[in-house]
All heavy atoms as TSV, in Angstrom:
chain	resi	resn	atom	element	x	y	z
A	1	MET	N	N	4.373	-6.173	9.605
A	1	MET	CA	C	4.975	-4.933	9.192
A	1	MET	C	C	4.257	-4.315	8.005
A	1	MET	O	O	4.167	-3.027	8.032
A	1	MET	CB	C	6.458	-5.232	8.852
A	1	MET	CG	C	7.271	-4.003	8.739
A	1	MET	SD	S	9.022	-4.506	9.028
A	1	MET	CE	C	9.711	-3.664	7.714
A	2	SER	N	N	3.758	-5.060	7.098
A	2	SER	CA	C	3.102	-4.448	5.944
A	2	SER	C	C	1.798	-3.839	6.402
A	2	SER	O	O	1.318	-2.862	5.791
A	2	SER	CB	C	2.891	-5.511	4.870
A	2	SER	OG	O	2.111	-6.535	5.330
A	3	ILE	N	N	1.073	-4.393	7.342
A	3	ILE	CA	C	-0.142	-3.851	7.882
A	3	ILE	C	C	0.088	-2.503	8.495
A	3	ILE	O	O	-0.628	-1.590	8.380
A	3	ILE	CB	C	-0.840	-4.813	8.865
A	3	ILE	CG1	C	-1.238	-6.141	8.163
A	3	ILE	CG2	C	-2.005	-4.139	9.571
A	3	ILE	CD1	C	-1.857	-7.154	8.997
A	4	GLN	N	N	1.258	-2.376	9.235
A	4	GLN	CA	C	1.644	-1.061	9.803
A	4	GLN	C	C	1.891	-0.069	8.726
A	4	GLN	O	O	1.462	1.117	8.832
A	4	GLN	CB	C	2.823	-1.246	10.691
A	4	GLN	CG	C	2.562	-2.063	11.910
A	4	GLN	CD	C	3.935	-2.369	12.694
A	4	GLN	OE1	O	4.932	-2.235	12.160
A	4	GLN	NE2	N	3.684	-2.946	13.888
A	5	LEU	N	N	2.577	-0.483	7.716
A	5	LEU	CA	C	2.853	0.507	6.610
A	5	LEU	C	C	1.522	0.923	5.918
A	5	LEU	O	O	1.291	2.080	5.555
A	5	LEU	CB	C	3.736	-0.217	5.591
A	5	LEU	CG	C	4.183	0.670	4.358
A	5	LEU	CD1	C	4.933	1.984	4.887
A	5	LEU	CD2	C	5.028	-0.012	3.471
A	6	ALA	N	N	0.615	-0.043	5.751
A	6	ALA	CA	C	-0.654	0.285	5.141
A	6	ALA	C	C	-1.459	1.264	6.054
A	6	ALA	O	O	-2.052	2.254	5.494
A	6	ALA	CB	C	-1.488	-0.957	4.893
A	7	ALA	N	N	-1.378	1.131	7.346
A	7	ALA	CA	C	-2.063	2.022	8.247
A	7	ALA	C	C	-1.437	3.446	8.183
A	7	ALA	O	O	-2.154	4.452	8.261
A	7	ALA	CB	C	-1.964	1.484	9.702
A	8	ILE	N	N	-0.119	3.464	8.000
A	8	ILE	CA	C	0.510	4.868	7.900
A	8	ILE	C	C	0.179	5.480	6.627
A	8	ILE	O	O	-0.147	6.682	6.625
A	8	ILE	CB	C	2.069	4.650	8.031
A	8	ILE	CG1	C	2.398	4.209	9.427
A	8	ILE	CG2	C	2.769	5.930	7.558
A	8	ILE	CD1	C	3.880	3.866	9.584
A	9	VAL	N	N	0.039	4.736	5.532
A	9	VAL	CA	C	-0.198	5.371	4.233
A	9	VAL	C	C	-1.733	5.855	4.265
A	9	VAL	O	O	-2.007	7.000	3.887
A	9	VAL	CB	C	-0.134	4.359	3.145
A	9	VAL	CG1	C	-0.709	4.807	1.818
A	9	VAL	CG2	C	1.411	4.064	2.920
A	10	VAL	N	N	-2.581	4.980	4.807
A	10	VAL	CA	C	-4.024	5.439	4.848
A	10	VAL	C	C	-4.246	6.650	5.731
A	10	VAL	O	O	-4.917	7.581	5.436
A	10	VAL	CB	C	-4.897	4.273	5.169
A	10	VAL	CG1	C	-6.297	4.637	5.531
A	10	VAL	CG2	C	-4.907	3.195	4.093
A	11	SER	N	N	-3.624	6.566	6.950
A	11	SER	CA	C	-3.815	7.751	7.830
A	11	SER	C	C	-3.143	8.990	7.299
A	11	SER	O	O	-3.578	10.083	7.623
A	11	SER	CB	C	-3.154	7.389	9.219
A	11	SER	OG	O	-1.742	7.204	9.085
A	12	GLY	N	N	-2.034	8.830	6.522
A	12	GLY	CA	C	-1.475	9.991	5.851
A	12	GLY	C	C	-2.467	10.647	4.873
A	12	GLY	O	O	-2.563	11.853	4.823
A	13	ILE	N	N	-3.135	9.803	4.096
A	13	ILE	CA	C	-4.147	10.310	3.097
A	13	ILE	C	C	-5.246	10.995	3.860
A	13	ILE	O	O	-5.765	12.101	3.506
A	13	ILE	CB	C	-4.598	9.265	2.199
A	13	ILE	CG1	C	-3.456	8.738	1.352
A	13	ILE	CG2	C	-5.772	9.699	1.324
A	13	ILE	CD1	C	-3.746	7.500	0.536
A	14	ILE	N	N	-5.698	10.295	4.904
A	14	ILE	CA	C	-6.815	10.982	5.690
A	14	ILE	C	C	-6.290	12.305	6.285
A	14	ILE	O	O	-7.039	13.298	6.396
A	14	ILE	CB	C	-7.334	10.022	6.787
A	14	ILE	CG1	C	-7.985	8.808	6.073
A	14	ILE	CG2	C	-8.218	10.697	7.768
A	14	ILE	CD1	C	-8.322	7.750	7.028
A	15	GLY	N	N	-5.125	12.330	6.793
A	15	GLY	CA	C	-4.566	13.571	7.403
A	15	GLY	C	C	-4.468	14.683	6.439
A	15	GLY	O	O	-4.388	15.912	6.861
A	16	MET	N	N	-4.349	14.384	5.093
A	16	MET	CA	C	-4.250	15.432	4.124
A	16	MET	C	C	-5.582	16.302	4.066
A	16	MET	O	O	-5.521	17.377	3.440
A	16	MET	CB	C	-3.862	14.888	2.751
A	16	MET	CG	C	-2.438	14.430	2.675
A	16	MET	SD	S	-2.121	13.828	1.054
A	16	MET	CE	C	-1.057	12.477	1.429
A	17	TRP	N	N	-6.689	15.723	4.460
A	17	TRP	CA	C	-7.952	16.510	4.406
A	17	TRP	C	C	-7.845	17.692	5.329
A	17	TRP	O	O	-8.634	18.661	5.204
A	17	TRP	CB	C	-9.082	15.635	4.805
A	17	TRP	CG	C	-9.428	14.674	3.786
A	17	TRP	CD1	C	-9.136	13.255	3.814
A	17	TRP	CD2	C	-9.990	14.863	2.451
A	17	TRP	NE1	N	-9.557	12.725	2.692
A	17	TRP	CE2	C	-10.090	13.594	1.875
A	17	TRP	CE3	C	-10.429	15.938	1.786
A	17	TRP	CZ2	C	-10.625	13.424	0.588
A	17	TRP	CZ3	C	-10.952	15.801	0.516
A	17	TRP	CH2	C	-11.068	14.540	-0.097
A	18	PHE	N	N	-6.932	17.761	6.353
A	18	PHE	CA	C	-6.844	18.915	7.225
A	18	PHE	C	C	-5.798	19.868	6.811
A	18	PHE	O	O	-5.559	20.813	7.577
A	18	PHE	CB	C	-6.519	18.350	8.695
A	18	PHE	CG	C	-7.541	17.379	9.037
A	18	PHE	CD1	C	-7.304	16.027	9.225
A	18	PHE	CD2	C	-8.856	17.793	9.502
A	18	PHE	CE1	C	-8.254	15.095	9.576
A	18	PHE	CE2	C	-9.826	16.966	9.993
A	18	PHE	CZ	C	-9.506	15.641	9.998
A	19	VAL	N	N	-5.231	19.755	5.664
A	19	VAL	CA	C	-4.210	20.755	5.119
A	19	VAL	C	C	-4.964	21.822	4.401
A	19	VAL	O	O	-6.133	21.653	3.971
A	19	VAL	CB	C	-3.228	19.948	4.273
A	19	VAL	CG1	C	-2.139	20.894	3.634
A	19	VAL	CG2	C	-2.603	18.795	4.966
A	20	ASP	N	N	-4.238	22.956	4.177
A	20	ASP	CA	C	-4.834	24.036	3.400
A	20	ASP	C	C	-5.263	23.532	1.969
A	20	ASP	O	O	-4.793	22.583	1.450
A	20	ASP	CB	C	-3.792	25.114	3.138
A	20	ASP	CG	C	-3.457	25.830	4.433
A	20	ASP	OD1	O	-4.216	25.837	5.319
A	20	ASP	OD2	O	-2.224	26.412	4.529
A	21	ASN	N	N	-6.205	24.297	1.447
A	21	ASN	CA	C	-6.905	23.858	0.148
A	21	ASN	C	C	-5.927	23.676	-0.934
A	21	ASN	O	O	-6.033	22.783	-1.805
A	21	ASN	CB	C	-7.997	24.829	-0.205
A	21	ASN	CG	C	-9.183	24.690	0.667
A	21	ASN	OD1	O	-9.396	23.593	1.225
A	21	ASN	ND2	N	-9.981	25.829	0.844
A	22	PHE	N	N	-4.995	24.651	-1.067
A	22	PHE	CA	C	-3.936	24.543	-2.186
A	22	PHE	C	C	-3.135	23.371	-2.022
A	22	PHE	O	O	-2.951	22.558	-3.093
A	22	PHE	CB	C	-3.060	25.780	-2.244
A	22	PHE	CG	C	-2.118	25.721	-3.377
A	22	PHE	CD1	C	-2.467	25.847	-4.735
A	22	PHE	CD2	C	-0.830	25.528	-3.087
A	22	PHE	CE1	C	-1.546	25.747	-5.688
A	22	PHE	CE2	C	0.168	25.495	-4.076
A	22	PHE	CZ	C	-0.164	25.626	-5.344
A	23	LEU	N	N	-2.608	23.052	-0.927
A	23	LEU	CA	C	-1.775	21.877	-0.698
A	23	LEU	C	C	-2.625	20.581	-0.817
A	23	LEU	O	O	-2.128	19.605	-1.387
A	23	LEU	CB	C	-1.101	21.880	0.615
A	23	LEU	CG	C	0.073	22.832	0.718
A	23	LEU	CD1	C	0.550	22.867	2.185
A	23	LEU	CD2	C	1.238	22.517	-0.183
A	24	LYS	N	N	-3.889	20.638	-0.494
A	24	LYS	CA	C	-4.720	19.569	-0.496
A	24	LYS	C	C	-4.915	19.085	-1.985
A	24	LYS	O	O	-4.933	17.864	-2.252
A	24	LYS	CB	C	-6.164	19.841	0.019
A	24	LYS	CG	C	-7.057	18.692	0.221
A	24	LYS	CD	C	-8.412	19.078	0.693
A	24	LYS	CE	C	-8.373	19.735	1.988
A	24	LYS	NZ	N	-9.743	20.013	2.601
A	25	LEU	N	N	-4.978	19.981	-2.942
A	25	LEU	CA	C	-5.168	19.629	-4.327
A	25	LEU	C	C	-3.921	18.962	-4.980
A	25	LEU	O	O	-4.042	18.155	-5.874
A	25	LEU	CB	C	-5.460	20.830	-5.154
A	25	LEU	CG	C	-6.766	21.562	-4.835
A	25	LEU	CD1	C	-6.968	22.898	-5.624
A	25	LEU	CD2	C	-7.936	20.639	-5.238
A	26	ILE	N	N	-2.797	19.206	-4.344
A	26	ILE	CA	C	-1.546	18.656	-4.826
A	26	ILE	C	C	-1.311	17.282	-4.045
A	26	ILE	O	O	-0.875	16.325	-4.681
A	26	ILE	CB	C	-0.372	19.603	-4.579
A	26	ILE	CG1	C	-0.545	20.836	-5.444
A	26	ILE	CG2	C	0.906	18.900	-4.898
A	26	ILE	CD1	C	0.404	21.964	-5.250
A	27	LEU	N	N	-1.448	17.260	-2.794
A	27	LEU	CA	C	-0.986	16.153	-1.975
A	27	LEU	C	C	-1.984	14.907	-1.954
A	27	LEU	O	O	-1.497	13.858	-1.937
A	27	LEU	CB	C	-0.786	16.602	-0.510
A	27	LEU	CG	C	0.410	17.533	-0.293
A	27	LEU	CD1	C	0.341	17.928	1.219
A	27	LEU	CD2	C	1.636	16.901	-0.699
A	28	ILE	N	N	-3.241	15.209	-2.060
A	28	ILE	CA	C	-4.174	14.126	-2.031
A	28	ILE	C	C	-4.055	13.177	-3.359
A	28	ILE	O	O	-3.936	11.949	-3.185
A	28	ILE	CB	C	-5.606	14.575	-1.908
A	28	ILE	CG1	C	-5.777	15.022	-0.508
A	28	ILE	CG2	C	-6.600	13.470	-2.229
A	28	ILE	CD1	C	-7.147	15.517	-0.199
A	29	PRO	N	N	-3.925	13.735	-4.513
A	29	PRO	CA	C	-3.640	12.822	-5.615
A	29	PRO	C	C	-2.302	12.047	-5.432
A	29	PRO	O	O	-2.245	10.896	-5.970
A	29	PRO	CB	C	-3.633	13.759	-6.868
A	29	PRO	CG	C	-4.365	14.913	-6.456
A	29	PRO	CD	C	-4.156	15.131	-5.061
A	30	ILE	N	N	-1.244	12.706	-5.028
A	30	ILE	CA	C	0.008	11.996	-4.788
A	30	ILE	C	C	-0.168	10.903	-3.748
A	30	ILE	O	O	0.313	9.774	-3.950
A	30	ILE	CB	C	1.088	13.046	-4.341
A	30	ILE	CG1	C	1.360	13.968	-5.542
A	30	ILE	CG2	C	2.327	12.384	-3.959
A	30	ILE	CD1	C	2.256	15.182	-5.134
A	31	GLY	N	N	-0.850	11.132	-2.743
A	31	GLY	CA	C	-1.192	10.105	-1.710
A	31	GLY	C	C	-1.896	8.946	-2.332
A	31	GLY	O	O	-1.623	7.762	-1.991
A	32	PHE	N	N	-2.960	9.243	-3.113
A	32	PHE	CA	C	-3.658	8.068	-3.692
A	32	PHE	C	C	-2.757	7.303	-4.645
A	32	PHE	O	O	-2.899	6.024	-4.748
A	32	PHE	CB	C	-4.908	8.593	-4.354
A	32	PHE	CG	C	-6.118	8.804	-3.451
A	32	PHE	CD1	C	-6.628	10.130	-3.374
A	32	PHE	CD2	C	-6.651	7.901	-2.708
A	32	PHE	CE1	C	-7.718	10.410	-2.562
A	32	PHE	CE2	C	-7.700	8.046	-1.866
A	32	PHE	CZ	C	-8.236	9.426	-1.713
A	33	TYR	N	N	-1.929	8.000	-5.306
A	33	TYR	CA	C	-0.993	7.280	-6.227
A	33	TYR	C	C	-0.115	6.389	-5.397
A	33	TYR	O	O	0.050	5.203	-5.866
A	33	TYR	CB	C	-0.145	8.335	-6.942
A	33	TYR	CG	C	1.006	7.624	-7.844
A	33	TYR	CD1	C	0.685	6.902	-8.934
A	33	TYR	CD2	C	2.274	7.719	-7.385
A	33	TYR	CE1	C	1.673	6.336	-9.646
A	33	TYR	CE2	C	3.269	7.160	-8.084
A	33	TYR	CZ	C	3.057	6.487	-9.178
A	33	TYR	OH	O	4.022	5.831	-9.861
A	34	TYR	N	N	0.457	6.861	-4.353
A	34	TYR	CA	C	1.301	6.029	-3.624
A	34	TYR	C	C	0.595	4.880	-2.869
A	34	TYR	O	O	1.095	3.787	-2.732
A	34	TYR	CB	C	2.138	6.816	-2.537
A	34	TYR	CG	C	3.304	7.579	-3.189
A	34	TYR	CD1	C	3.398	8.917	-3.309
A	34	TYR	CD2	C	4.413	6.774	-3.739
A	34	TYR	CE1	C	4.432	9.545	-3.895
A	34	TYR	CE2	C	5.496	7.410	-4.375
A	34	TYR	CZ	C	5.539	8.779	-4.422
A	34	TYR	OH	O	6.556	9.435	-5.003
A	35	ALA	N	N	-0.607	5.137	-2.476
A	35	ALA	CA	C	-1.454	3.987	-1.933
A	35	ALA	C	C	-1.733	2.993	-2.985
A	35	ALA	O	O	-1.693	1.727	-2.696
A	35	ALA	CB	C	-2.736	4.618	-1.395
A	36	TYR	N	N	-2.004	3.413	-4.222
A	36	TYR	CA	C	-2.248	2.452	-5.312
A	36	TYR	C	C	-0.941	1.629	-5.557
A	36	TYR	O	O	-1.050	0.384	-5.715
A	36	TYR	CB	C	-2.651	3.193	-6.531
A	36	TYR	CG	C	-2.631	2.248	-7.817
A	36	TYR	CD1	C	-3.655	1.370	-7.977
A	36	TYR	CD2	C	-1.682	2.444	-8.797
A	36	TYR	CE1	C	-3.722	0.527	-9.108
A	36	TYR	CE2	C	-1.708	1.525	-9.862
A	36	TYR	CZ	C	-2.724	0.664	-10.045
A	36	TYR	OH	O	-2.705	-0.156	-11.106
A	37	VAL	N	N	0.216	2.285	-5.678
A	37	VAL	CA	C	1.489	1.620	-5.891
A	37	VAL	C	C	1.703	0.638	-4.866
A	37	VAL	O	O	2.147	-0.518	-5.040
A	37	VAL	CB	C	2.618	2.544	-6.026
A	37	VAL	CG1	C	3.981	1.825	-6.036
A	37	VAL	CG2	C	2.518	3.463	-7.374
A	38	PHE	N	N	1.491	1.032	-3.500
A	38	PHE	CA	C	1.730	0.105	-2.395
A	38	PHE	C	C	0.779	-1.072	-2.461
A	38	PHE	O	O	1.281	-2.250	-2.281
A	38	PHE	CB	C	1.489	0.844	-1.073
A	38	PHE	CG	C	1.417	-0.003	0.101
A	38	PHE	CD1	C	2.608	-0.593	0.557
A	38	PHE	CD2	C	0.234	-0.296	0.677
A	38	PHE	CE1	C	2.602	-1.397	1.673
A	38	PHE	CE2	C	0.233	-1.164	1.814
A	38	PHE	CZ	C	1.309	-1.698	2.271
A	39	LEU	N	N	-0.467	-0.899	-2.795
A	39	LEU	CA	C	-1.403	-1.990	-2.801
A	39	LEU	C	C	-1.070	-2.979	-3.985
A	39	LEU	O	O	-1.087	-4.166	-3.796
A	39	LEU	CB	C	-2.893	-1.423	-3.032
A	39	LEU	CG	C	-3.950	-2.421	-2.973
A	39	LEU	CD1	C	-4.024	-3.279	-1.646
A	39	LEU	CD2	C	-5.299	-1.777	-3.236
A	40	SER	N	N	-0.751	-2.396	-5.145
A	40	SER	CA	C	-0.413	-3.302	-6.301
A	40	SER	C	C	0.865	-4.065	-5.997
A	40	SER	O	O	0.928	-5.265	-6.280
A	40	SER	CB	C	-0.313	-2.506	-7.584
A	40	SER	OG	O	0.785	-1.556	-7.511
A	41	ASN	N	N	1.921	-3.435	-5.377
A	41	ASN	CA	C	3.085	-4.188	-5.102
A	41	ASN	C	C	2.817	-5.229	-3.980
A	41	ASN	O	O	3.454	-6.335	-3.990
A	41	ASN	CB	C	4.186	-3.284	-4.627
A	41	ASN	CG	C	4.783	-2.518	-5.777
A	41	ASN	OD1	O	4.707	-2.877	-6.911
A	41	ASN	ND2	N	5.426	-1.301	-5.472
A	42	TYR	N	N	1.986	-4.912	-3.077
A	42	TYR	CA	C	1.634	-5.844	-2.008
A	42	TYR	C	C	0.904	-7.076	-2.534
A	42	TYR	O	O	1.198	-8.246	-2.196
A	42	TYR	CB	C	0.814	-5.163	-0.931
A	42	TYR	CG	C	0.502	-6.064	0.244
A	42	TYR	CD1	C	1.399	-6.364	1.159
A	42	TYR	CD2	C	-0.793	-6.622	0.354
A	42	TYR	CE1	C	1.131	-7.201	2.300
A	42	TYR	CE2	C	-1.148	-7.494	1.375
A	42	TYR	CZ	C	-0.154	-7.750	2.385
A	42	TYR	OH	O	-0.420	-8.564	3.369
A	43	ILE	N	N	0.022	-6.886	-3.465
A	43	ILE	CA	C	-0.653	-8.011	-4.158
A	43	ILE	C	C	0.281	-8.931	-4.827
A	43	ILE	O	O	0.225	-10.167	-4.789
A	43	ILE	CB	C	-1.842	-7.509	-5.039
A	43	ILE	CG1	C	-2.924	-6.884	-4.172
A	43	ILE	CG2	C	-2.374	-8.556	-5.823
A	43	ILE	CD1	C	-3.941	-6.127	-4.988
A	44	VAL	N	N	1.217	-8.339	-5.582
A	44	VAL	CA	C	2.203	-9.113	-6.441
A	44	VAL	C	C	3.082	-9.849	-5.473
A	44	VAL	O	O	3.278	-11.086	-5.575
A	44	VAL	CB	C	3.017	-8.173	-7.250
A	44	VAL	CG1	C	4.187	-8.863	-7.859
A	44	VAL	CG2	C	2.145	-7.600	-8.375
A	45	LEU	N	N	3.562	-9.303	-4.327
A	45	LEU	CA	C	4.368	-9.892	-3.381
A	45	LEU	C	C	3.646	-11.087	-2.706
A	45	LEU	O	O	4.206	-12.177	-2.503
A	45	LEU	CB	C	4.872	-8.910	-2.366
A	45	LEU	CG	C	5.816	-9.447	-1.226
A	45	LEU	CD1	C	7.075	-9.971	-1.886
A	45	LEU	CD2	C	6.117	-8.435	-0.197
A	46	ASP	N	N	2.331	-10.851	-2.383
A	46	ASP	CA	C	1.530	-11.874	-1.830
A	46	ASP	C	C	1.371	-13.081	-2.630
A	46	ASP	O	O	1.504	-14.245	-2.199
A	46	ASP	CB	C	0.143	-11.366	-1.381
A	46	ASP	CG	C	-0.622	-12.317	-0.545
A	46	ASP	OD1	O	-0.079	-12.875	0.373
A	46	ASP	OD2	O	-1.858	-12.487	-0.899
A	47	LYS	N	N	1.217	-12.897	-3.989
A	47	LYS	CA	C	1.131	-14.027	-4.916
A	47	LYS	C	C	2.426	-14.730	-4.977
A	47	LYS	O	O	2.443	-15.959	-5.103
A	47	LYS	CB	C	0.715	-13.481	-6.280
A	47	LYS	CG	C	-0.794	-13.030	-6.267
A	47	LYS	CD	C	-1.134	-12.533	-7.655
A	47	LYS	CE	C	-2.662	-12.103	-7.621
A	47	LYS	NZ	N	-3.034	-11.577	-8.971
A	48	LYS	N	N	3.525	-14.020	-4.998
A	48	LYS	CA	C	4.857	-14.694	-5.034
A	48	LYS	C	C	5.086	-15.587	-3.846
A	48	LYS	O	O	5.572	-16.706	-3.914
A	48	LYS	CB	C	5.946	-13.641	-5.172
A	48	LYS	CG	C	6.119	-13.053	-6.552
A	48	LYS	CD	C	7.271	-12.061	-6.630
A	48	LYS	CE	C	7.304	-11.392	-7.971
A	48	LYS	NZ	N	8.441	-10.426	-8.043
A	49	ILE	N	N	4.769	-15.025	-2.635
A	49	ILE	CA	C	4.870	-15.823	-1.452
A	49	ILE	C	C	4.049	-17.041	-1.433
A	49	ILE	O	O	4.426	-18.126	-1.021
A	49	ILE	CB	C	4.602	-14.977	-0.156
A	49	ILE	CG1	C	5.687	-13.856	-0.034
A	49	ILE	CG2	C	4.497	-15.753	0.998
A	49	ILE	CD1	C	5.389	-12.842	0.998
A	50	GLU	N	N	2.815	-16.848	-1.955
A	50	GLU	CA	C	1.871	-18.092	-2.021
A	50	GLU	C	C	2.406	-19.123	-2.931
A	50	GLU	O	O	2.371	-20.372	-2.575
A	50	GLU	CB	C	0.494	-17.516	-2.480
A	50	GLU	CG	C	-0.588	-18.598	-2.478
A	50	GLU	CD	C	-1.923	-18.079	-2.836
A	50	GLU	OE1	O	-2.197	-16.948	-2.734
A	50	GLU	OE2	O	-2.720	-18.930	-3.218
A	51	ASN	N	N	2.977	-18.681	-4.078
A	51	ASN	CA	C	3.562	-19.701	-5.101
A	51	ASN	C	C	4.713	-20.358	-4.414
A	51	ASN	O	O	4.947	-21.556	-4.595
A	51	ASN	CB	C	3.941	-18.997	-6.325
A	51	ASN	CG	C	2.797	-18.592	-7.143
A	51	ASN	OD1	O	1.703	-19.051	-7.021
A	51	ASN	ND2	N	2.958	-17.592	-8.007
A	52	LEU	N	N	5.574	-19.641	-3.626
A	52	LEU	CA	C	6.759	-20.230	-3.017
A	52	LEU	C	C	6.283	-21.317	-2.032
A	52	LEU	O	O	6.889	-22.387	-1.920
A	52	LEU	CB	C	7.586	-19.216	-2.325
A	52	LEU	CG	C	8.603	-18.507	-3.203
A	52	LEU	CD1	C	9.242	-17.319	-2.469
A	52	LEU	CD2	C	9.754	-19.474	-3.637
A	53	ILE	N	N	5.266	-20.976	-1.183
A	53	ILE	CA	C	4.796	-21.903	-0.192
A	53	ILE	C	C	4.232	-23.187	-0.820
A	53	ILE	O	O	4.487	-24.276	-0.385
A	53	ILE	CB	C	3.743	-21.253	0.668
A	53	ILE	CG1	C	4.370	-20.151	1.572
A	53	ILE	CG2	C	2.995	-22.181	1.492
A	53	ILE	CD1	C	3.442	-19.298	2.332
A	54	ASN	N	N	3.503	-23.025	-2.018
A	54	ASN	CA	C	2.892	-24.057	-2.697
A	54	ASN	C	C	4.026	-25.024	-3.299
A	54	ASN	O	O	3.887	-26.202	-3.228
A	54	ASN	CB	C	1.985	-23.579	-3.802
A	54	ASN	CG	C	0.699	-23.107	-3.272
A	54	ASN	OD1	O	0.317	-23.372	-2.122
A	54	ASN	ND2	N	0.067	-22.224	-4.044
A	55	GLU	N	N	5.082	-24.482	-3.834
A	55	GLU	CA	C	6.219	-25.163	-4.236
A	55	GLU	C	C	6.882	-25.977	-3.159
A	55	GLU	O	O	7.258	-27.131	-3.299
A	55	GLU	CB	C	7.207	-24.341	-4.988
A	55	GLU	CG	C	6.716	-23.730	-6.329
A	55	GLU	CD	C	7.698	-22.820	-6.970
A	55	GLU	OE1	O	8.874	-22.729	-6.513
A	55	GLU	OE2	O	7.340	-22.066	-7.945
A	56	MET	N	N	7.067	-25.350	-2.062
A	56	MET	CA	C	7.719	-26.009	-0.930
A	56	MET	C	C	6.870	-27.134	-0.402
A	56	MET	O	O	7.380	-28.213	0.023
A	56	MET	CB	C	7.957	-25.031	0.156
A	56	MET	CG	C	9.027	-24.083	-0.133
A	56	MET	SD	S	9.353	-22.839	1.136
A	56	MET	CE	C	10.021	-23.741	2.437
A	57	GLU	N	N	5.578	-26.999	-0.433
A	57	GLU	CA	C	4.662	-28.024	0.021
A	57	GLU	C	C	4.647	-29.299	-0.934
A	57	GLU	O	O	4.596	-30.440	-0.468
A	57	GLU	CB	C	3.228	-27.589	0.188
A	57	GLU	CG	C	3.018	-26.660	1.370
A	57	GLU	CD	C	1.542	-26.162	1.468
A	57	GLU	OE1	O	0.775	-26.338	0.540
A	57	GLU	OE2	O	1.250	-25.510	2.485
A	58	LYS	N	N	4.811	-28.985	-2.272
A	58	LYS	CA	C	4.895	-30.059	-3.225
A	58	LYS	C	C	6.195	-30.871	-3.021
A	58	LYS	O	O	6.185	-32.105	-3.318
A	58	LYS	CB	C	4.811	-29.493	-4.592
A	58	LYS	CG	C	3.454	-29.000	-5.058
A	58	LYS	CD	C	3.527	-28.426	-6.388
A	58	LYS	CE	C	2.145	-27.796	-6.759
A	58	LYS	NZ	N	2.129	-27.212	-8.122
A	59	GLU	N	N	7.258	-30.218	-2.655
A	59	GLU	CA	C	8.596	-30.910	-2.449
A	59	GLU	C	C	8.489	-31.818	-1.218
A	59	GLU	O	O	9.259	-32.861	-1.257
A	59	GLU	CB	C	9.610	-29.922	-2.283
A	59	GLU	CG	C	9.971	-29.198	-3.604
A	59	GLU	CD	C	11.129	-28.158	-3.290
A	59	GLU	OE1	O	11.593	-28.071	-2.235
A	59	GLU	OE2	O	11.409	-27.390	-4.331
A	60	LEU	N	N	7.649	-31.508	-0.329
A	60	LEU	CA	C	7.590	-32.426	0.901
A	60	LEU	C	C	6.725	-33.537	0.574
A	60	LEU	O	O	6.796	-34.646	0.799
A	60	LEU	CB	C	7.015	-31.611	2.106
A	60	LEU	CG	C	7.856	-30.417	2.574
A	60	LEU	CD1	C	7.089	-29.682	3.645
A	60	LEU	CD2	C	9.159	-30.990	3.173
């Protein structure tokens, strides 16, 4: 599901190149900001999941 969300975010940023010039100046930085937020949150979530799995393996 997260891969699908990443594909939507990236395709949305690419799609902004086909918008009028004025909107492009506004929307592209916003798109990059949201892509950065998504990527940073995904990395944090991945680390938390990895730590949980490691803790569960230690208990077994």
